[in-house]
N, C-alpha and C positions, 0 to 999 in steps of 0.2 A: 506493500498501500503505498501510495506519495505522503510525504511529511510537508506541509505548507509553513515554511520558517517565518517570509514576513509577508504582511500583507494580506490582506482578503482575497481569495480565492472564489471564481465566479463558474460555476455549472457554464461549462460547455455547450454552445445553443448549436443546434444542428447536426451535431455528432452521433444521436441517437440510433437514423436510420442507415442502416446498414444496405448496402446492395449486393454482388460480386465480390464486394473487395474482403481479401483474407484481415482476419479476427485473432488477437489474442486475446487468452485469460487475462485475469489476475493476477497471478501467478505468473509471472516472467521472469524466471531462473535467470538466463543470460542479460538481461536488462540490470545494469550497477545503479541508473539513474531513479534512485528512491527517495531523495530530499528535495526540493528546490526553496531558489530565493526569488523573490519576486521584487521585480525593480521596479520602482514607479518614478517619474519624472515629465517624461512628454506629456504633450497634450492632446495627438493627434496620431499619425498613423507612425509606426516607426518600421523605417525600410532599408536601413544600412546600418552592418557590424561591421567595425574592420580592427583589427589586430594594432598595437600598438608594440607590444613585448610580450615577452611568456605570462606576465599576471595585470594588462592593463589592455583595455579596448575602448573602442567609440561608437557611439549609437548615434543616429540621422534622421531626421525622416520629414514629414509632412509641416512641421509646428514650426522648423526655420531653427531648432536649438538644438545645438550637439552637446553631449555627454560622454565624458571621461569616466570610466568606472573600474574597480578592483575586481578581477574577475575571482578570485581568493575569496573575498569576505562580500562582496558586493556594496560596497560604500562609493557612495559619490564622490570623485574627485572634482570635478571640476563641470561649471554650465556654463554655454560659451554662448555669449547672444552676437548678433554681427547682420543674420542676414535676416531679411522683411518676409521670405515668401520659402516657398520649400526647399528643401534640399535635393539636386536633382543629382549630383556625384561627391564620392569621395577616397581618397587614396590618402595611406600615411608615405610619411617620405623624411628620412634621416639623411641630417646633412653636417658635415662638419667644418672646419675653418683653419684645418690643415694641422687640427690638434687631434690627438689621440682622445678627447671627448667628443660624443657622437648627441647632436640634438636630435629628439624624436619630436616630427611634426607632422600635422597632416594637413590636409588642403582638401578644400570644399568647395564645391558649387552650387548655385542657388536659381532659382526660376527667375529670383529680380537683378541677373544677369552681373552678378558678382561673384568672384572668389578671393578665399581668404586662408592666407598660410598661418594657424596658429602652432603656437610653442606650447605641447604633451607637459612639459614641467611645469610651466607657471599660469597655463589654461589663458595666455596673452594673444594678441592679434599680434604678428610677425609684417605680415603686408596685407595690403587689401588691393583690390583693380575693381574696378568699377566702368572700363570701357568697353566691354562686352558686346557685341551687335547683336547677338544670339544667345540662348541659353545654352549652357554645356551641358551636354549625357552623358559623358564618360571623360576619366581622367585615366592617365598611365604616368606612370614615373620609371623613368630609364637609369635606375641607379648607376652604371658604369659611366653613362655619360653627365652626369648630375646635371641631369634636367627633366622636365616633366612637361607631357603634351594634355592637351585639352581637345577634348572634339563637340560640334557644334555643326554651327552651318560654314563654319573654315576649321583646318587643324590647325594650332597654334602652338609655338612650341616656346617656353619659358625657362627659366633659369631659378634658382632657390629665391630670388630677391623680388619676384615676379614683373623681371623684364620681361616681354616680349623679345624674344630672337628672331621670330621668322614667324609665317603663316603662308596658307596656301589662299589661292583665290576661293571665290564661294563656290560650293561643289552643287549643292542640289536643294531643293526646299527641306528635305527631307533631313540632310544633314548626317555627319557622323552619329553613328549611336552606337558604337562599341569597338575598342581598341585592340591589337595583341602584340606585346614586343616580336621581334625576327631578328637572327643573326644578322651580321655584316651592317648593324648602323640602322636599320629596314625597322619599319612595323606595317601592320594590315588593319585598315580599318575598314568597317562595314560601314557601306551607304546606300541603303535601299538594297536592293540585291544585289550589288556589285559589290567585291571586293578589291580594295584599292591599296595597292603597296606604294609605299612611300620610303624613301632613303633622305636620313638626317647626315650632311655633313658640314664640317667647321668653315668658315670661309678661306681662301687660303693668301689673304693680305695682311695678317696677321693680326688684324683685330677679333674682336669676339663674335662677331658675326655668325651666322649660321643660315645653311640653305635647307630647304625640304623641297626633293625634287619628287615628281609622282612617275613611277617605273614601270607600272603595270596595272590594268585593271583585267579581272578574274569575272565573269559573265557566266559560269556556271548554273549557279543557284535560278530556280523556276520563281523564286518570293524573294522578299524581305529578309536578311538575317536577322537571327533574332538572337544567338550565342556564338562566342570566339572563345575558344581556349587552346592556350601553349603546352602540348605534350612533353618537349625538350627541343633541341638545337634542329632537330632533324626535321619533326612533323609539328603540324598545327591541323586544327579542327574549327569546321566552322557547322553551324545550322542553322535552318529555315523555320519558319510559320507554317510549313505547309510538310513537315516531316522528312525537310533534306538534311541527311549528314555526310558533309564530304571531307575527307581526310587527305588535305594539304603537304606537298614538299616545302619545307621552310625556308630551304636555299635558292632553287628554280622555280618555286611557285605555283609547280605542275599538279594535277592531281594525282593523287595516288589509289583513291579507292573510294567510294559512295556506300549510301544506302538510304534507300527511298521507302521502303516499304515496313515501318516500324510494326505498324498495325494489322498486316496481312499473315491471317495463320497459316496459312498455305507456304510462305516464307519461313513460318517460325514453328515446325510443326511439332513441336516439342511443349509448347504452351496452348494451354485451353484454349478452344477457339469461344469468341464472345461473338454474337451475333445482332447485326446494326446493319439498319437499312441504307445510310453514310456515314461518310466522318466529315464531320465539320473541323476547319482552321483550328477554331480551340481545341480540339480534341489529339489533332495531331502535331502542335506546335511544338518547337523544342526550346523549352522555356530554358534550359539550364545544362548547361556540358562540365561535368570536372577529369581529369585523367590521372594516372598515375604513367609510368612507363611500358606498360603491359595495355591496359586498356582505358577508354572512353567511356564514360557514365554519363548516360543523356536522361532528361526529365522530358517525356514527353507526351504531351497530355497530361491523363489522370496516371500515365504508368512510368517506369523505369526499366531501363535497358542499359545491359552492358556490351560494349561493341570491343572484339578482341582485334587489335591492330596487326596482329603477326598471322591471325587466319582471316582477317577481313573480313567479320561477319558478325550478328548478334550471339552471343554464347549463352546469354541467361535473361530474363526478363521478368518482372511484374506488371502484364497490363493493365492489370485495376488495382495499385497497389495504394491510392487514397479514392478517396468520393468526388474530387476535386482536383485541377491541374495543379502539379508539382511546380514547385517556386525554384527548389534549390535541391541539388543532391551533391553530394561529396563523401570520398573514397577516406576512410579513417585509416591509420598504420599497420592496424589486423586487417585483415579481410573482412570487414564490413561497410557496410555503407547508410548513410543516415539522409533523410530524404524528408522535404515539409511540404505544407500544402493548402490552397486555399480554403480547405476542409477547418485549419484548426490545429492539425495534426504535428507530431514529430514522429520518422517512424525509422527503428532501426532495422535494417537486413543483414543478414551471412549469406555470403557467396561460396556454396558448397558444391561438392562433386557428387553427382549423382551415382548409382551402383550399376552399371550395365549390365545387362542380361548377356551371354555369350548369344553371337551371331547365330543364326542358323542356317546350314549349308545352302549354297545355291544350284539347284538340278542343273544341267548340263545341256538336257533334253535333245531336243533333233541334232543339234550337229555333233553330241557325242556318239551317234549311232552309227555316223558316218567318217568318223574317226578323227574331227576335228576338234575335240573338246580337250585337246592338253592345253591350247592356248588361251580359250575360254577360261578351264580350268585354273591356270595360274593367273588372271585377270582376275579372277573370283575371288582367288586367295589374296591378291595384292590389297582388292576393295575391302576384305574382310577383316585384314589386319590393319590397313589403317581406319578403320571403322571401329577397332578394336582401341587404337591407338589415341582415339582425339579423347578427350573427355568434355564430359556434358555436366554442365553447371545449373544449378537454379537458386532462385533466390530467398532465403526462410525468414519470415516476419519473427524477429526476436523479443524487439520491444516496439511497444506503444507509447511516447508521451502526449497526455492530454492534460493539458493545462491553459492551453489560449482560450478565448473565445469568439476568435476571428480569422483571419488569413494568418499563416505563419511566412514575414517574407523571405527570410531566410537566417544562418545559423556559423556558429564559431566555435571550429574543437578547440579546446584549451588542453586537451591530455588527462591527465590527475587533476587536475583542476574543474574540470566539468565539462559542461554544453553549453552555450550561451545563444537563447532566441529572441528573433523580434518580430512583432506581430500589428495586424492593425486594430488590436483591441488598446493599444496606446501601452502595452507592458515589454519588458523585458524578461526575461525568468534565464536563471543560472541551475542550470541542472546538474545535481550532484553524486557524486558515487555514497551511497548512504553508508555502506560498509567502513570508506576512508573517514568518514566525515564522525561516524561515533567512534572509531579508534584515535582521531584526532582529539576528540573529547576527551575521550578518558584518559588521554597521555594528559592532556592537560588541569585536568581533576587532580590526575596525582601526584603532577609535578607539586600544584599547588598545597595539597594534603602534606607533601615530605615538606614543604616548607614550611608550613604551620605548625610539623611535628620539629623540623629542628629550630623553630622560634620558641617552642614552648620545653624544650629540653636547654637552652639559652639560660631563658628565665628560672 
């Protein structure tokens, strides 16, 4: 059972009716998050969480306020005011002035067409720029170059002092919706259906100026690109609103593989079929992508999918992982995934390998009668061996965290410190490992008793 430690818990709404979504009972043996802290302060939807260091994170949303929190205690560290409208993008940014001391900063962009850099140590504004011609939809920090990029109707390059180094000409009315860093000082920008590759370079005349050059346009997507993720220095992946997933070479920007049939049971026969007369774009949209070196994890409609990059196919999925659209998905250091949804739930999944039954021998039939069976038999044996050597996986629900009363926008994983989630219910919840927290409280109590005992003995 969950224990509410701070604040009052509200009964989640709209979660009682379950369709074909997998459910789990109260006994969640593999779910460590049996305690939670409720963090209050925001007055509107909380859309963003960013990690500052191992113990601090920032939250932001539609109220235009940024909060800094302690992930261990749930303590509110700072409340940052400076924007007049909702926050549209946020990114952590570490800078140094040639010394070993590191300054932890965060950059925030707002619908009020301003961008602010904040000092996380003091909670103060470092710089503010108000000359933007459009709302910034995304921010990306290129730590190696010590610059950062903002995407809106233009793609702008800035330094740590908010000096504009260079920018592109007006792209489209849609503007840049997502950015991902690529090797060789390049970035990929999602602009509607197009993926535009830009290269950054310092000016050759010895000044501090920079240039940004468009080098290629990729038009393979049939609908607007909704998600981007970098896998490694060789690969990145994009997803669109109609369920297209494309794997790209990060060096020459060629298309390596694609998946466009997430919802088609004939393509994924291991998954239980789902009868639907039609698929709306909302049900097939790739809302979020995450990755490790081996797989890409896609939130598609109400489902979650595991795409193996080497096999170039989906190896496991839950097409009805939640009652509503999945908004965020991440892979944990172990074989577990976490997903959150518009239905207000947060779920933990474990990727497991199926125990396969031995393959039945394939009869050689007609060809064997005429002596042509040898080659066919060898082919059958090769196919059988390949089938036996190909592992089959499935996703098992091992934890169901229900504490929010509205759509859970995203989450942050802090390892042993727990999990932070943010929601349209204006709340942030820190989910804690109940056994660990109980042990820490017992240890603290034991130390206090020991100290009191020593004091009594001295007296």
